[in-house]
Backbone atoms as SQL, in Angstrom:
CREATE TABLE atoms (id INTEGER PRIMARY KEY, chain TEXT, resi INTEGER, resn TEXT, atom TEXT, x REAL, y REAL, z REAL);
INSERT INTO atoms VALUES
  (1, 'A', 1, 'MET', 'N', 14.234, -4.684, -2.754),
  (2, 'A', 1, 'MET', 'CA', 12.867, -4.238, -2.928),
  (3, 'A', 1, 'MET', 'C', 12.430, -3.221, -1.891),
  (4, 'A', 2, 'GLY', 'N', 13.085, -3.163, -0.761),
  (5, 'A', 2, 'GLY', 'CA', 12.642, -2.329, 0.332),
  (6, 'A', 2, 'GLY', 'C', 12.737, -0.835, 0.082),
  (7, 'A', 3, 'ASP', 'N', 13.300, -0.419, -1.057),
  (8, 'A', 3, 'ASP', 'CA', 13.456, 1.004, -1.310),
  (9, 'A', 3, 'ASP', 'C', 12.228, 1.629, -1.961),
  (10, 'A', 4, 'HIS', 'N', 11.188, 0.852, -2.247),
  (11, 'A', 4, 'HIS', 'CA', 9.964, 1.377, -2.843),
  (12, 'A', 4, 'HIS', 'C', 8.964, 1.691, -1.741),
  (13, 'A', 5, 'MET', 'N', 8.206, 2.754, -1.941),
  (14, 'A', 5, 'MET', 'CA', 7.213, 3.135, -0.950),
  (15, 'A', 5, 'MET', 'C', 5.877, 3.349, -1.635),
  (16, 'A', 6, 'ALA', 'N', 4.842, 3.233, -0.864),
  (17, 'A', 6, 'ALA', 'CA', 3.493, 3.483, -1.376),
  (18, 'A', 6, 'ALA', 'C', 3.308, 4.978, -1.633),
  (19, 'A', 7, 'THR', 'N', 2.339, 5.279, -2.467),
  (20, 'A', 7, 'THR', 'CA', 1.956, 6.663, -2.713),
  (21, 'A', 7, 'THR', 'C', 0.725, 6.955, -1.871),
  (22, 'A', 8, 'ILE', 'N', 0.792, 8.023, -1.077),
  (23, 'A', 8, 'ILE', 'CA', -0.342, 8.449, -0.251),
  (24, 'A', 8, 'ILE', 'C', -0.688, 9.866, -0.710),
  (25, 'A', 9, 'ARG', 'N', -1.957, 10.076, -1.099),
  (26, 'A', 9, 'ARG', 'CA', -2.330, 11.413, -1.567),
  (27, 'A', 9, 'ARG', 'C', -3.750, 11.742, -1.130),
  (28, 'A', 10, 'LYS', 'N', -4.012, 13.033, -1.028),
  (29, 'A', 10, 'LYS', 'CA', -5.349, 13.492, -0.681),
  (30, 'A', 10, 'LYS', 'C', -6.150, 13.624, -1.973),
  (31, 'A', 11, 'LEU', 'N', -7.325, 13.005, -1.984),
  (32, 'A', 11, 'LEU', 'CA', -8.146, 12.969, -3.184),
  (33, 'A', 11, 'LEU', 'C', -9.604, 13.150, -2.782),
  (34, 'A', 12, 'ARG', 'N', -10.185, 14.244, -3.197),
  (35, 'A', 12, 'ARG', 'CA', -11.591, 14.560, -2.907),
  (36, 'A', 12, 'ARG', 'C', -11.929, 14.471, -1.427),
  (37, 'A', 13, 'GLY', 'N', -11.069, 15.015, -0.602),
  (38, 'A', 13, 'GLY', 'CA', -11.328, 15.069, 0.835),
  (39, 'A', 13, 'GLY', 'C', -10.983, 13.804, 1.607),
  (40, 'A', 14, 'ARG', 'N', -10.525, 12.763, 0.908),
  (41, 'A', 14, 'ARG', 'CA', -10.125, 11.526, 1.571),
  (42, 'A', 14, 'ARG', 'C', -8.674, 11.233, 1.209),
  (43, 'A', 15, 'TRP', 'N', -8.082, 10.286, 1.891),
  (44, 'A', 15, 'TRP', 'CA', -6.707, 9.897, 1.607),
  (45, 'A', 15, 'TRP', 'C', -6.705, 8.605, 0.808),
  (46, 'A', 16, 'GLN', 'N', -5.936, 8.586, -0.279),
  (47, 'A', 16, 'GLN', 'CA', -5.831, 7.398, -1.109),
  (48, 'A', 16, 'GLN', 'C', -4.415, 6.847, -1.003),
  (49, 'A', 17, 'ALA', 'N', -4.336, 5.567, -0.710),
  (50, 'A', 17, 'ALA', 'CA', -3.046, 4.877, -0.666),
  (51, 'A', 17, 'ALA', 'C', -2.955, 3.979, -1.892),
  (52, 'A', 18, 'GLN', 'N', -1.811, 4.004, -2.548),
  (53, 'A', 18, 'GLN', 'CA', -1.592, 3.170, -3.730),
  (54, 'A', 18, 'GLN', 'C', -0.275, 2.426, -3.564),
  (55, 'A', 19, 'VAL', 'N', -0.327, 1.115, -3.759),
  (56, 'A', 19, 'VAL', 'CA', 0.868, 0.284, -3.662),
  (57, 'A', 19, 'VAL', 'C', 1.098, -0.366, -5.026),
  (58, 'A', 20, 'ARG', 'N', 2.264, -0.114, -5.584),
  (59, 'A', 20, 'ARG', 'CA', 2.642, -0.711, -6.872),
  (60, 'A', 20, 'ARG', 'C', 3.995, -1.382, -6.679),
  (61, 'A', 21, 'ARG', 'N', 4.019, -2.676, -6.811),
  (62, 'A', 21, 'ARG', 'CA', 5.247, -3.442, -6.650),
  (63, 'A', 21, 'ARG', 'C', 5.380, -4.460, -7.757),
  (64, 'A', 22, 'ARG', 'N', 6.584, -4.693, -8.200),
  (65, 'A', 22, 'ARG', 'CA', 6.834, -5.735, -9.193),
  (66, 'A', 22, 'ARG', 'C', 6.440, -7.078, -8.578),
  (67, 'A', 23, 'GLY', 'N', 5.731, -7.872, -9.361),
  (68, 'A', 23, 'GLY', 'CA', 5.339, -9.186, -8.880),
  (69, 'A', 23, 'GLY', 'C', 3.985, -9.222, -8.185),
  (70, 'A', 24, 'MET', 'N', 3.354, -8.060, -8.014),
  (71, 'A', 24, 'MET', 'CA', 2.013, -8.050, -7.432),
  (72, 'A', 24, 'MET', 'C', 1.129, -7.053, -8.154),
  (73, 'A', 25, 'LYS', 'N', -0.153, -7.320, -8.140),
  (74, 'A', 25, 'LYS', 'CA', -1.119, -6.461, -8.803),
  (75, 'A', 25, 'LYS', 'C', -1.181, -5.108, -8.092),
  (76, 'A', 26, 'PRO', 'N', -1.227, -3.989, -8.822),
  (77, 'A', 26, 'PRO', 'CA', -1.354, -2.680, -8.170),
  (78, 'A', 26, 'PRO', 'C', -2.636, -2.627, -7.338),
  (79, 'A', 27, 'ARG', 'N', -2.532, -2.042, -6.161),
  (80, 'A', 27, 'ARG', 'CA', -3.681, -1.954, -5.261),
  (81, 'A', 27, 'ARG', 'C', -3.844, -0.515, -4.797),
  (82, 'A', 28, 'CYS', 'N', -5.080, -0.060, -4.656),
  (83, 'A', 28, 'CYS', 'CA', -5.318, 1.248, -4.067),
  (84, 'A', 28, 'CYS', 'C', -6.605, 1.190, -3.256),
  (85, 'A', 29, 'LYS', 'N', -6.668, 2.048, -2.248),
  (86, 'A', 29, 'LYS', 'CA', -7.808, 2.084, -1.351),
  (87, 'A', 29, 'LYS', 'C', -7.870, 3.464, -0.714),
  (88, 'A', 30, 'SER', 'N', -9.088, 3.926, -0.411),
  (89, 'A', 30, 'SER', 'CA', -9.287, 5.245, 0.196),
  (90, 'A', 30, 'SER', 'C', -9.561, 5.121, 1.689),
  (91, 'A', 31, 'PHE', 'N', -9.135, 6.138, 2.438),
  (92, 'A', 31, 'PHE', 'CA', -9.249, 6.142, 3.894),
  (93, 'A', 31, 'PHE', 'C', -9.642, 7.521, 4.393),
  (94, 'A', 32, 'GLY', 'N', -10.175, 7.566, 5.597),
  (95, 'A', 32, 'GLY', 'CA', -10.544, 8.825, 6.218),
  (96, 'A', 32, 'GLY', 'C', -9.339, 9.607, 6.730),
  (97, 'A', 33, 'THR', 'N', -8.282, 8.900, 7.114),
  (98, 'A', 33, 'THR', 'CA', -7.082, 9.573, 7.617),
  (99, 'A', 33, 'THR', 'C', -5.842, 9.077, 6.885),
  (100, 'A', 34, 'LYS', 'N', -4.844, 9.921, 6.847),
  (101, 'A', 34, 'LYS', 'CA', -3.573, 9.567, 6.219),
  (102, 'A', 34, 'LYS', 'C', -2.921, 8.397, 6.962),
  (103, 'A', 35, 'LEU', 'N', -3.020, 8.411, 8.277),
  (104, 'A', 35, 'LEU', 'CA', -2.418, 7.355, 9.094),
  (105, 'A', 35, 'LEU', 'C', -3.001, 5.980, 8.755),
  (106, 'A', 36, 'GLU', 'N', -4.314, 5.902, 8.536),
  (107, 'A', 36, 'GLU', 'CA', -4.945, 4.632, 8.153),
  (108, 'A', 36, 'GLU', 'C', -4.408, 4.142, 6.803),
  (109, 'A', 37, 'GLY', 'N', -4.246, 5.057, 5.869),
  (110, 'A', 37, 'GLY', 'CA', -3.716, 4.702, 4.558),
  (111, 'A', 37, 'GLY', 'C', -2.281, 4.220, 4.630),
  (112, 'A', 38, 'GLU', 'N', -1.470, 4.880, 5.445),
  (113, 'A', 38, 'GLU', 'CA', -0.079, 4.480, 5.606),
  (114, 'A', 38, 'GLU', 'C', 0.020, 3.088, 6.222),
  (115, 'A', 39, 'LYS', 'N', -0.819, 2.811, 7.213),
  (116, 'A', 39, 'LYS', 'CA', -0.804, 1.495, 7.858),
  (117, 'A', 39, 'LYS', 'C', -1.213, 0.408, 6.866),
  (118, 'A', 40, 'TRP', 'N', -2.267, 0.649, 6.100),
  (119, 'A', 40, 'TRP', 'CA', -2.721, -0.321, 5.103),
  (120, 'A', 40, 'TRP', 'C', -1.598, -0.627, 4.102),
  (121, 'A', 41, 'ALA', 'N', -0.939, 0.423, 3.630),
  (122, 'A', 41, 'ALA', 'CA', 0.143, 0.254, 2.659),
  (123, 'A', 41, 'ALA', 'C', 1.304, -0.539, 3.260),
  (124, 'A', 42, 'ARG', 'N', 1.678, -0.215, 4.491),
  (125, 'A', 42, 'ARG', 'CA', 2.767, -0.951, 5.154),
  (126, 'A', 42, 'ARG', 'C', 2.408, -2.420, 5.312),
  (127, 'A', 43, 'ASP', 'N', 1.143, -2.686, 5.685),
  (128, 'A', 43, 'ASP', 'CA', 0.699, -4.070, 5.861),
  (129, 'A', 43, 'ASP', 'C', 0.758, -4.853, 4.548),
  (130, 'A', 44, 'LEU', 'N', 0.503, -4.199, 3.426),
  (131, 'A', 44, 'LEU', 'CA', 0.605, -4.861, 2.126),
  (132, 'A', 44, 'LEU', 'C', 2.061, -5.065, 1.713),
  (133, 'A', 45, 'GLU', 'N', 2.899, -4.090, 1.992),
  (134, 'A', 45, 'GLU', 'CA', 4.290, -4.140, 1.535),
  (135, 'A', 45, 'GLU', 'C', 5.172, -5.041, 2.391),
  (136, 'A', 46, 'ALA', 'N', 4.853, -5.201, 3.652),
  (137, 'A', 46, 'ALA', 'CA', 5.718, -5.955, 4.562),
  (138, 'A', 46, 'ALA', 'C', 5.987, -7.389, 4.106),
  (139, 'A', 47, 'PRO', 'N', 4.956, -8.173, 3.726),
  (140, 'A', 47, 'PRO', 'CA', 5.251, -9.545, 3.284),
  (141, 'A', 47, 'PRO', 'C', 6.133, -9.595, 2.023),
  (142, 'A', 48, 'VAL', 'N', 5.958, -8.631, 1.141),
  (143, 'A', 48, 'VAL', 'CA', 6.779, -8.581, -0.067),
  (144, 'A', 48, 'VAL', 'C', 8.227, -8.300, 0.313),
  (145, 'A', 49, 'ASP', 'N', 8.424, -7.374, 1.244),
  (146, 'A', 49, 'ASP', 'CA', 9.779, -7.053, 1.690),
  (147, 'A', 49, 'ASP', 'C', 10.438, -8.244, 2.388),
  (148, 'A', 50, 'ARG', 'N', 9.662, -8.939, 3.214),
  (149, 'A', 50, 'ARG', 'CA', 10.215, -10.055, 3.982),
  (150, 'A', 50, 'ARG', 'C', 10.408, -11.312, 3.155),
  (151, 'A', 51, 'PHE', 'N', 9.393, -11.673, 2.382),
  (152, 'A', 51, 'PHE', 'CA', 9.389, -12.981, 1.743),
  (153, 'A', 51, 'PHE', 'C', 9.402, -12.943, 0.220),
  (154, 'A', 52, 'GLY', 'N', 9.252, -11.765, -0.352),
  (155, 'A', 52, 'GLY', 'CA', 9.210, -11.662, -1.797),
  (156, 'A', 52, 'GLY', 'C', 7.897, -12.145, -2.395),
  (157, 'A', 53, 'ALA', 'N', 6.856, -12.202, -1.558),
  (158, 'A', 53, 'ALA', 'CA', 5.552, -12.672, -2.034),
  (159, 'A', 53, 'ALA', 'C', 4.462, -11.707, -1.599),
  (160, 'A', 54, 'ALA', 'N', 3.487, -11.539, -2.466),
  (161, 'A', 54, 'ALA', 'CA', 2.353, -10.678, -2.154),
  (162, 'A', 54, 'ALA', 'C', 1.372, -11.423, -1.262),
  (163, 'A', 55, 'PRO', 'N', 0.644, -10.694, -0.409),
  (164, 'A', 55, 'PRO', 'CA', -0.359, -11.341, 0.436),
  (165, 'A', 55, 'PRO', 'C', -1.481, -11.935, -0.409),
  (166, 'A', 56, 'VAL', 'N', -2.027, -13.033, 0.053),
  (167, 'A', 56, 'VAL', 'CA', -3.067, -13.734, -0.688),
  (168, 'A', 56, 'VAL', 'C', -4.429, -13.124, -0.433),
  (169, 'A', 57, 'SER', 'N', -4.701, -12.667, 0.780),
  (170, 'A', 57, 'SER', 'CA', -6.018, -12.132, 1.133),
  (171, 'A', 57, 'SER', 'C', -6.201, -10.723, 0.595),
  (172, 'A', 58, 'THR', 'N', -7.425, -10.186, 0.761),
  (173, 'A', 58, 'THR', 'CA', -7.761, -8.851, 0.272),
  (174, 'A', 58, 'THR', 'C', -7.025, -7.889, 1.095);
């Protein structure tokens, strides 16, 4: 599973991070900086990579 990465794109002056993984609901969120979006995406993907489970919290 570790070969999948989030999509980070600039949208209307903000950065949007999108995480789509098998076994978890697609998630997206907007950020002021690309770095914030990348961190959010990594934080969502890490538990899936480690344990094969999506995080329970928002």
